[in-house]
Structure formats: structure tokens, C-alpha cells
N, C-alpha and C positions, 0 to 999 in steps of 0.2 A: 742329779740327772736333769731335772727340769730347769735348774738355774743355769746349767751349761748350755742347754738348748736356747733358753731365753737370751743369754749373753751373745750367742752366735747370731740370732735374728736381729738383735739390736745393732750388732756390728755391721751386718749386711745392710740394714736400712740406713745406718749412719753413713756408710761408704757411698751408697747410692745418692743420698741427699747431698753429700759433700760434692759429688760430681756435678749435680745440678746447680748448686750454688756457685761453685768455681766457674762452671761454664757460663752462667749468666753474668757473673762479674767480669769475665774476660771478653765476652762477645754478645752480651744481651740475648736477643731472641735466637740468633744463629748459635751462639755459645750454649744456650739452654738446650737446643736441639741436639747439639753434639754431645753435651753432657748426658742427656737422656739416652742417646744411642749407646754411649759408653757404659752407662749403668745397665741397660738391657743386655749388652754383650757380656758384661762382667757376670751378671746373674746367670746367663745361659751357660757360661763356662763353669761356674760354681756347681750348678745342679745337673748338667748333662755331660760335662767333659772331665771333671776332676777325678772321678773314680776310675774311669776307663784309661786315663792317661798312665797311671802307675802300672796297671795290668798289661797294657800294650807295650810300654817302654821296656818292661822286664820280660817280654815274650812269654807271658803266663798262659798256660794251657789248662782248661777245666778238667778236673779229675772225674772220670766216669768209668763205670764198669770195674775192671780189675784193680784191686787196691791191696797191694802186698803189705801195707802197714796197718790196715784196719782203720784208716783215718776217717773214712766216711761214717762208719759206725760210731766212732768216738765223738765226732762232731754232732751226730744226731742225738746220742745219749746225753751229752752235756747241754745241748741246746734245749732238750726237754726239761732238764733240771732247772735251767734258767728261765724257761717259759718264753723262749723266742723262736721264731721260725728258723728252720735249718738253713744256714747260709750256703752259698756256692763255695766250692773248694777248688783252688787253683794251685798248680805246681809251677815253680820257676826253675828253669834249667841252669842252675848255677851251683857251684861247689861251696859257696859261703853258707853259713848256718844262720838263718833268720826267718822271721815270720811277720806278717802284717795283716791288718784288717781294714776294710773300707766299706762304706755304705752310708747313705744319707738317712736310712730308716732301718728299723728292725727287719722289715719284710724283704729288703733287697741287699742284705749284707753279703760280703765275700771275704774269704780268708785265703791268704797266700802263704805257701810254704816252699822254701828252697829245697832242692835235691840234697844239698849238703846237710841241711838240718835233719831230713828224714833218714839219711844214711848214717848219721852220727849219733842221734839220741836214742835211748831205749824207750820202751812203752810208757814208763812212768814219767819220764821227762817230756815225752811228746804230749802226754795228757796235760801236763802243766802248761805247755805252750798253747794248746787248744783252748783250755779253760781261760787263760789270760786274754787271748784274742777275742773270745766270745764275750767276755765281760766288757770289753771296749764297745762292742755292738750293743750289749744290754744297757750300758750307761749312756749310749748315744755319743760317746767320745768320737766315734768314727765320723759323725756329722761335723762336729767342731774341728776335728783334725783335717778333714777333707776340705772344708771351706777355707780354713786358714792356709792350707797348702796351695790351693788354687789362687787365692788373692796374693800371697807372697810370691808365688811363681810368676804371676803377671807383672808384679813390680820389678822383680829381678830380670825377667825377660825383657822388659822395657829398657833397663839399663844396658843389657847386652846388645839390644838392637841399636840404641843410640851410639854406643861405643864402636859399633861396626863402621860408622862413618868417619871415625877419627883415626889419626895415626896411632901406632902402638904406644908410643911414649906419652900421648895426651889422653889416653882413655881414663876417664874419671867417673862416668855415670854409674858403672857397676859398683865400684867402692862406695859411691855416694848413696845408692839405692838399696844395697844389701842390708844395711842396718834397719831400713824401713821394713824389708821383708821379715827380718828377725823380730822386729817389734810387733808385726801383725801376728806372727805365730805365738809369741809370748802373751799377747793380750787375749788371744782366744784360748790357747791351750793351758799354759802354766804347769809348773812341776807338780802341783797338787793333784792333777789328773792322773799322773803316773803312780803316785803314792796310793791314791784311793783305789785305783784299778788293781794294783798289786795286792792290796788287802782283800778286795772283793774276790779275786781269783783264788787266793789262799783259803778263804772261807768256803768257796765252792768245792775245793779239793779236800778241805779239812786238814791241810798240811802246809804250814808256812815254810818249813825247812826245805821241803822238796821243791817248791816254787823258787825259793831264794837261791838254792844251789843250781837250779836250771838257769836262772838269770845270770848268775856268776859265770857259769860255763859258757853260755852264749856270748857274753861280753868278751871273754877271753878269745873265743874263736873269731869274733868280729874284728878284734884288733889285729889278729894274725892273717886273716883272709877277708878283707873288706869287700863290700858289694857296691858296685857302681849303680847309682840310682838317679832318677830325675831330680832336678833342683827343688829344694823346699819340701822334700817328702820324708826326710829322715825320721821325723816324729811319728810317722805312721807305723814304724817298725817296733818290735819288742825291745830291742836294744839298738843303740846307734850303729847303723849298718856300715858307716864309712870309717869307723875306728879312728886311729890316729891320723889317717890320711884324709880326714874331712877337708874338703876344698875351701870351705868358707866358714870360719869360726863364728861369724856373726849369725849363722843359721843353725848353730848347735842348739838342740832343743831338749835332749834327754838330761835328767838330773844325773849327777855322778853316781856310778853304780854303788860306790861305798855308802852313799846317803840312802839310796833305795833299799839296800840290804839291811842297813842299821834300823831303818824304820819298819821294815818287814819282819826281821828276825831278832833284832836287838844286838847283832854282832856282824862282823865282816869275816867271811871264810878266809883262812890262810892256807 
């Protein structure tokens, strides 16, 4: 957990320093000021915009009051076992089955669940999903995932903006900068984060098989009914939400489900 957090801070500081150095090399004092402004803007987006972007884009609504699934009690009980503050719970009005976690700290975490997931899974499977997402918050993966998502989205968004000035056949900034976005996510996240979180969640539940079978089922549903998400956010979700229809393979971040289940259970369900 500490190493992940340290790696993220090093990455943020390195990115900010790089903007200052490049700005000075290109424009001396004026370039330095521009680089400094960009560094401030980038850090503002990372810490104040990254989390809300996903919730707003997916039209998420906070769950309060009536709770037919017992979701709030489940989140509260498992949070107590992990020793973390109870995160906010949001519902996404979409028939796809998936879940995600965001939050730059334990104190301000948020969990998102699609309507499709809540209407499809039974209580045991839903508990496995909640445990899995809470462990991401406990490990501070949400901090690393959110930072990498915002930085990668900024790079990809720049490519889209520059391409908007070019004729359709000459658009090349997006294909050029997409691998950079993928590299940012890979440098900060890494497949090891998924494997370690799967293991931690199974230990919290005391049942590797139940978590593994839930992952397997969600992966299958994500393939048949993908979820449209903001760019560079697929790694925030429990399984790849875009399935086989993922628009940009450079930004694919989840390990293959076969590998995840082999590491978690020792076999792949058939």
C-alpha cells in the first residue's frame, strides 16, 4: 500500500518537474511560467476533478434511504472489518453489470454499482463485489487508479483536440498519443495491483472460490453487455467494462480473466 502511494507521488512530482523543464527549454522564462501553469492545472485536475468525472459521466446517483438490496448495511459491515470509513454508495442507471471504486483517501471513498449488477447477482455474489471494491480503497489503489486515469485522459484528450483541426484522413495525434496514455496507466497501476486486491478480498470473505466465480460471471456479462465509460477509466472497474468492444486496445488495463482466476483459485471455471 505504502509503495503504491509513494510511486504515485513520485510520478506526479516527476510529471510536474518535466513540464517545468520542457517549458524552460522551449521558452526560457515565458516557457517556465507556461510549464508552471500547466503543472498547477494538471494537479488541480488530478485532485479535484478525477473522481467526480466518472460519477458525473455515468449519471451516478447517491443511494440514500430505501435500499432494497441491503447494500448500505453490507458496505458498513465490511468497512468495519477492514477498518476504513464507510464510503459513499452510488447507483448507475445502466443494465450492464459492473462496479467501481474511486477516492484519493480512505476518508472520501465512493463505490459505484450498476443497476444491472444489483438486479443480476445474489446476496453472496454482491458481498463479493462489495468486498473487492472496499479492498481497493483500503489498499489506496483508488488513489493510484484515479491519478493515472486523469493523467492518461489529459494526454488522450489533447490528441483528440489536436485532431479536431485536421481533415479526417490526416488525423494522427490520437493514434500517436494513445500509447502514451496506456503507458501512464501501466506505470502507475500494473497487473500486480489486480492480483493482490483479488487475494485480499478473498481473505476478507474467507472464500476464494466465491470471489473467483463472481469475477468470472461479471466478465461474461461485460462481454455481452458492455458499458460506455469515459476514456481511460476502464481500470477503475472490477472487470473490463467495455468487453470485446473496447475502443482503444492501447488503453486495455485489466489482466486476462483467465490469469486472474488461475492466480486466485488455481484453475479457470469451465
